[in-house]
C-alpha positions in Angstrom: 0.0 0.0 0.0 1.2 3.5 -0.8 1.7 5.9 2.1 2.3 9.0 -0.1 -1.3 9.4 -1.5 -4.2 11.3 0.0 -6.5 9.6 2.5 -9.8 10.6 4.0 -12.0 9.3 6.9 -14.4 10.3 9.6 -12.6 11.3 12.8 -15.8 11.3 14.8 -18.1 8.3 15.6 -20.8 7.4 13.1 -24.4 8.7 13.8 -26.2 12.0 14.3 -24.5 14.7 16.4 -24.0 18.5 16.6 -20.9 18.3 14.5 -18.8 15.7 12.7 -15.2 15.9 11.6 -13.7 14.7 8.3 -10.0 14.3 8.3 -7.8 14.4 5.1 -4.1 13.8 5.0 -1.6 13.7 2.2 0.6 15.9 0.0 -2.4 17.4 -1.9 -4.9 17.5 1.0 -5.1 21.3 1.1 -5.3 21.7 -2.7 -8.1 19.0 -2.9 -10.2 20.8 -0.3 -9.6 24.2 -1.8 -11.3 23.0 -5.1 -14.6 22.5 -3.3 -14.4 25.2 -0.6 -15.8 28.7 -1.0 -14.7 30.8 2.0 -17.0 33.5 3.4 -14.2 36.0 2.8 -12.5 35.4 -0.5 -9.0 33.8 -0.1 -6.8 31.1 -1.5 -6.9 28.2 1.0 -3.5 26.9 -0.3 -1.8 30.1 0.7 -3.1 30.3 4.3 -0.9 29.8 7.3 -0.7 26.5 9.1 -2.9 26.0 12.2 -5.6 28.4 11.0 -9.4 27.9 10.7 -11.6 29.2 7.9 -15.4 29.5 7.6 -17.1 28.8 4.3 -19.2 26.4 2.2 -18.4 23.0 0.6 -19.8 23.2 -2.9 -20.0 20.6 -5.6 -21.3 21.5 -9.1 -22.7 24.8 -7.8 -24.6 22.9 -5.1 -23.9 23.9 -1.5 -23.4 20.7 0.6 -22.8 22.3 4.0 -21.5 25.4 5.8 -18.2 24.2 7.5 -15.1 25.2 9.4 -11.9 24.1 7.7 -8.7 23.7 9.8 -5.4 23.6 8.1 -2.2 21.9 9.4 0.8 22.2 7.0 3.6 19.7 6.8 5.7 18.9 8.8 3.7 20.5 11.7 0.7 18.2 11.7 -0.3 15.0 13.4 0.8 12.9 10.5 3.7 15.0 9.4 1.8 15.6 6.1 -0.6 18.3 5.0 -3.7 17.7 7.0 -7.2 19.3 6.7 -10.0 18.7 9.2 -13.5 19.7 8.1 -16.0 20.4 10.8 -19.5 19.9 9.3 -22.9 19.5 10.7 -23.5 16.0 12.2 -26.1 14.8 9.8 -25.2 11.3 8.5 -26.4 12.4 5.0 -24.0 15.4 5.0 -21.1 13.2 6.3 -21.6 10.7 3.5 -22.0 13.4 0.8 -18.7 15.1 1.9 -16.8 11.7 2.2 -18.0 10.6 -1.3 -17.0 14.0 -2.8 -13.4 13.6 -1.7 -13.3 9.9 -2.6 -14.3 10.8 -6.1 -11.8 13.7 -6.4 -8.4 12.4 -5.4 -8.6 10.6 -2.0 -8.9 7.0 -0.9 -10.5 5.7 2.3 -8.0 5.5 5.1 -7.4 2.1 6.6 -7.7 1.5 10.4 -5.0 3.5 12.2 -3.5 4.8 9.0 -3.2 8.5 10.2 -1.2 7.3 13.3 0.8 4.9 11.1 1.8 7.8 8.9 2.7 9.8 12.0 5.1 6.9 13.0 6.5 6.5 9.4 7.1 10.3 9.3 9.0 10.4 12.6 6.3 12.3 14.6 6.2 9.5 17.2 7.8 6.2 17.9 6.0 2.9 17.8 5.3 2.7 21.6 3.9 6.2 21.5 1.7 5.3 18.6 0.3 2.3 20.5 -0.3 4.6 23.5 -2.7 6.6 21.2 -4.9 3.6 20.9 -4.6 3.0 24.7 -5.6 6.6 25.4 -8.7 6.3 23.2 -9.7 3.1 25.0 -8.9 4.3 28.5 -11.9 4.2 30.8 -10.3 5.1 34.1 -8.0 7.7 35.6 -5.2 5.1 36.1 -5.3 3.7 32.6 -5.5 7.3 31.2 -2.4 8.2 33.3 -0.4 5.3 32.0 -1.4 6.0 28.3 -0.5 9.7 28.6 2.9 9.0 30.2 3.7 6.5 27.4 2.4 8.8 24.6 4.6 11.6 26.0 7.6 9.3 25.6 8.3 8.4 29.2 8.7 4.7 28.4 10.3 5.0 25.0 12.9 7.5 26.3 13.9 5.0 29.0 14.3 2.2 26.4 16.1 4.5 24.0 18.7 5.4 26.6 19.4 1.7 27.4 19.7 0.9 23.7 22.1 3.8 23.0 24.4 2.8 25.9 24.4 -0.9 24.8 24.9 0.1 21.2 28.0 2.1 22.1 29.6 -0.9 23.8 28.4 -3.2 21.0 30.3 -1.0 18.5 33.5 -1.4 20.5 32.9 -5.2 20.7 32.4 -5.3 16.9 35.6 -3.2 16.5 37.5 -5.9 18.4 36.5 -8.4 15.8 38.3 -6.4 13.1 41.5 -6.6 15.2 41.0 -10.2 16.4 44.6 -11.2 15.4 46.1 -8.4 17.5 44.2 -9.6 20.6 43.2 -6.1 21.8 40.2 -5.0 23.9 38.5 -1.7 23.0 35.6 -2.3 25.4 36.4 -1.9 29.1 35.0 -5.2 30.5 34.5 -3.8 34.0 32.4 -0.9 32.7 30.6 -3.2 30.4 29.8 -5.6 33.3 28.4 -2.6 35.3 26.3 -1.6 32.3 24.8 -5.1 31.9 24.0 -5.2 35.6 22.2 -1.8 35.4 20.3 -2.7 32.2 19.2 -6.0 33.8 17.9 -4.1 36.8 15.9 -1.7 34.7 14.5 -4.4 32.5 13.4 -6.5 35.6 11.7 -3.4 37.0 9.8 -2.7 33.8 8.9 -6.4 33.5 7.6 -6.5 37.1 5.5 -3.4 36.5 3.5 -5.3 33.8 1.7 -7.1 36.6 0.1 -3.9 37.8 0.0 -2.2 34.4 -1.9 -5.0 32.7 -4.6 -5.2 35.4 -5.0 -1.4 35.5 -5.5 -1.3 31.7 -8.0 -4.2 31.7 -9.6 -3.7 35.2 -8.5 -5.4 38.4 -10.4 -8.7 39.0 -11.4 -9.3 42.6 -13.2 -12.5 43.6 -15.6 -12.4 46.6 -15.3 -15.8 48.2 -16.8 -17.5 51.2 -19.4 -20.1 52.5 -23.0 -19.9 51.4 -25.1 -17.1 53.1 -22.2 -15.1 54.4 -23.4 -12.0 52.4 -21.3 -12.2 49.2 -24.1 -11.1 46.9 -25.2 -8.4 49.4 -21.6 -7.1 49.4 -21.5 -7.0 45.6 -24.8 -5.1 45.5 -23.5 -2.7 48.2 -20.3 -2.0 46.2 -22.2 -1.4 43.0 -25.1 0.5 44.7 -27.6 -1.6 42.8 -29.4 -4.9 43.1 -27.1 -6.7 40.7 -27.1 -10.2 42.4 -30.1 -12.1 43.8 -30.1 -12.2 47.6 -31.9 -14.7 49.7 -31.5 -16.7 52.9 -31.5 -20.0 51.0 -28.0 -21.5 50.8 -26.7 -22.0 47.3 -28.7 -19.2 45.7 -25.7 -18.0 43.6 -24.9 -20.9 41.3 -22.9 -19.1 38.7 -20.5 -16.2 38.9 -21.9 -12.7 38.7 -19.5 -9.9 37.5 -19.7 -6.2 37.3 -17.2 -3.3 37.2 -16.9 -0.2 39.4 -14.4 2.7 39.4 -12.8 3.4 42.7 -10.3 6.2 43.1 -9.7 6.4 39.3 -9.1 2.6 39.0 -11.5 0.0 37.5 -12.2 -3.0 39.7 -14.1 -6.0 38.4 -15.9 -7.7 41.2 -16.9 -11.3 40.9 -19.6 -12.7 43.1 -19.0 -16.5 43.3 -21.0 -19.5 44.4 -20.6 -20.3 48.1 -17.9 -23.0 48.8 -19.3 -26.1 50.5 -19.9 -29.8 50.0 -23.0 -30.4 48.0 -24.8 -33.1 46.0 -26.5 -30.6 43.7 -24.9 -31.0 40.3 -25.7 -27.4 39.2 -24.3 -26.0 42.4 -21.2 -28.2 42.0 -20.5 -26.7 38.6 -20.9 -23.2 40.2 -18.4 -24.0 42.9 -15.9 -25.3 40.2 -16.3 -21.9 38.5 -15.6 -20.2 41.8 -12.1 -21.8 41.9 -11.5 -20.9 38.2 -12.3 -17.3 39.0 -10.0 -17.3 42.1 -7.2 -18.5 39.8 -7.7 -15.4 37.6 -8.3 -12.9 40.4 -5.7 -10.4 41.4 -7.2 -10.2 44.9 -9.5 -12.4 47.0 -12.0 -11.0 49.4 -12.7 -13.8 51.9 -16.1 -13.0 53.5 -17.2 -14.8 56.7 -20.2 -14.5 59.0 -19.2 -13.0 62.4 -21.8 -15.2 64.1 -20.8 -18.4 62.5 -17.3 -18.8 61.2 -14.4 -21.2 60.8 -11.0 -19.6 60.4 -9.5 -22.8 59.1 -11.2 -22.0 55.8 -9.2 -18.8 55.6 -5.9 -20.6 56.3 -6.8 -23.3 53.7 -7.5 -20.6 51.1 -4.2 -18.8 51.8 -2.3 -22.1 51.7 -4.0 -23.1 48.4 -3.2 -19.7 46.8 0.1 -18.5 48.4 0.9 -16.0 45.7 -2.5 -14.2 45.9 -3.4 -11.5 48.4 -6.4 -12.6 50.6 -8.2 -9.8 52.4 -10.4 -11.3 55.3 -13.7 -9.5 55.9 -16.1 -10.1 58.8 -19.6 -9.4 57.7 -22.8 -8.8 59.9 -20.8 -6.6 62.3 -24.1 -5.0 63.3 -25.1 -8.2 65.0 -21.9 -8.6 67.0 -21.3 -7.5 70.6 -18.1 -5.6 71.4 -16.7 -8.7 73.1 -17.4 -10.9 70.1 -15.8 -8.3 67.8 -12.7 -8.1 69.9 -12.4 -11.9 70.0 -12.5 -12.1 66.2 -10.1 -9.2 65.9 -7.5 -11.0 68.0 -7.7 -14.1 65.8 -7.3 -12.5 62.4 -4.7 -10.0 61.2 -5.6 -7.3 58.6 -9.3 -7.8 59.3 -12.0 -5.5 58.1 -15.4 -5.4 59.7 -18.6 -4.4 57.8 -22.3 -4.9 57.4 -23.0 -5.4 53.7 -26.7 -5.1 54.4 -26.6 -1.5 55.7 -23.2 -0.6 54.0 -21.4 0.0 57.3 -17.7 -0.4 56.6 -18.1 -0.5 52.8 -16.4 2.9 52.3 -13.5 1.7 54.3 -13.3 -1.4 52.1 -13.3 0.7 49.0 -10.5 2.9 50.4 -8.5 -0.2 51.3 -8.8 -1.6 47.8 -7.7 1.7 46.2 -4.7 2.0 48.5 -3.5 -1.6 47.7 -3.1 -0.4 44.1 -2.0 3.2 44.6 0.6 2.2 47.1 2.3 0.2 44.4 4.0 1.3 41.2 1.2 3.8 40.3 2.0 6.0 43.3 5.4 7.0 42.1 6.7 8.4 38.8 8.1 5.1 37.7 7.3 3.8 34.2 4.6 1.2 34.1 4.4 -1.3 31.2 0.8 -2.2 30.2 1.3 -3.5 26.6 1.8 -7.3 26.3 4.0 -6.8 23.1 6.4 -4.6 25.1 6.4 -7.1 27.9 7.3 -10.0 25.6 10.1 -7.9 24.0 11.5 -6.9 27.4 11.6 -10.6 28.5 13.5 -11.5 25.4 15.9 -8.6 25.8 16.6 -9.5 29.4 17.2 -13.1 28.4 19.8 -12.0 25.8 21.5 -9.6 28.3 21.8 -12.5 30.8 23.4 -14.6 28.1 26.0 -11.8 27.5 26.7 -11.6 31.2 27.2 -15.3 31.5 29.4 -15.2 28.4 31.6 -12.6 30.1 31.8 -14.6 33.3 32.9 -17.6 31.2 35.4 -15.6 29.2 33.7 -16.2 25.9 35.2 -14.6 22.8 33.9 -11.2 21.5 32.3 -12.7 18.4 30.0 -15.0 20.5 29.1 -12.1 22.8 28.4 -9.9 19.8 25.6 -12.2 18.6 23.7 -12.0 21.9 24.2 -8.2 22.1 22.8 -7.8 18.6 19.7 -9.8 19.7 19.2 -7.7 22.8 19.4 -4.6 20.7 16.9 -6.1 18.2 14.3 -6.8 20.9 14.7 -3.3 22.5 14.4 -1.8 19.0 11.1 -3.7 18.5 9.5 -1.7 21.3 10.2 1.8 19.9 10.0 0.8 16.2 13.7 1.1 15.4 13.2 -2.5 14.2 9.9 -3.2 12.4 8.3 -5.6 9.9 5.2 -5.1 7.7 3.4 -7.9 9.6 4.1 -6.2 13.0 2.9 -2.8 11.8 -0.2 -4.4 10.2 -1.0 -6.2 13.4 -0.6 -3.1 15.6 -2.5 -0.6 13.5 -5.3 -2.9 12.5 -6.5 -2.6 16.2 -7.0 1.2 15.8 -10.3 2.8 14.8 -10.6 4.2 11.3 -9.9 8.0 11.3 -7.1 7.9 13.9 
């Protein structure tokens, strides 16, 4: 496909609205629009300054199609790096289609998904990780996911990767130079400094890799399983958190036979709560299937809320749960606190650490639970200025780069020759380059930008 022609697409969602925006990019974008644009004050659109807006009519064969605002962005100071025109028209679907068809007939082709951002990447307006952040920013549905996307789009992540790559590239050049003088047996790269660099790069890569655990759940919502015996108030707690009657509540054990899920935003972070079937021994085949699903959801959950009845509880179940899932955080919650005496409450408090008391029925203690959940995330990587990785492609490239760096370090410790180390260094550089787009393939670009919406 040619990336030097003129493309057009809607930049606003389909349907009726107050206004709609049609975006055109390409070397002849301004000239093409000028042929069909009659400004209110006579002027040559092609001679106007960049970043200016002009009022007028779009006319075809002496027929006025609409009164519009035309915004001009001249190369290279535009989103794509090409000449770009954005036409703000009235939001009638008929008008939108008339204008689109007009420009498709007179020198433009329909843009493919993500092609405007692809052109921005190809023209050096942003690197590949920043381009991917554009899609993440559009898809962000919480403050936290928005914050990560903005940081990445502004180049925080790519700058960090680029610095590592440049330093490694400098040493790689010296290693490669040694190969040209292999018969003289000389070393241009200081092995002590190189070893320090490899250690520092490993630490940074490990930190970025570890951040993916939090970045991924923030981007996709943090799954939390509400677990406990039947009738301890799991469905009531879900309803209290959501402020709606989402799950059926009754005093009959085994009412919840399937998982019930819904999402809520707390402190700018999306949490996906999963009400599960009560865990118990049962002969009911349908309830058994529900309990099996409960354990499946626990496997996928980031956090487990273990709910128990303050009037009837067995803390062995809590210990069994922690033993079965040692790598998951389990937050114990005592429900029905409104029915407990002070003595009973103190007795439970002394038996369980990090315990929260609440009454899901009247929402007592629910705000404290919400605050606790927010703090568990915010106290982690998101609370600082550190870079957070949320893209699985970046995560995979970082893992591969770290693997190659560790091979180089092992090679140094074993005293391997420069030519063997050079192979692993090149591979590490390749994987780091994949992240920012210093190394690309048509398949990779096609896969990334096909996930964008048309018009961006």
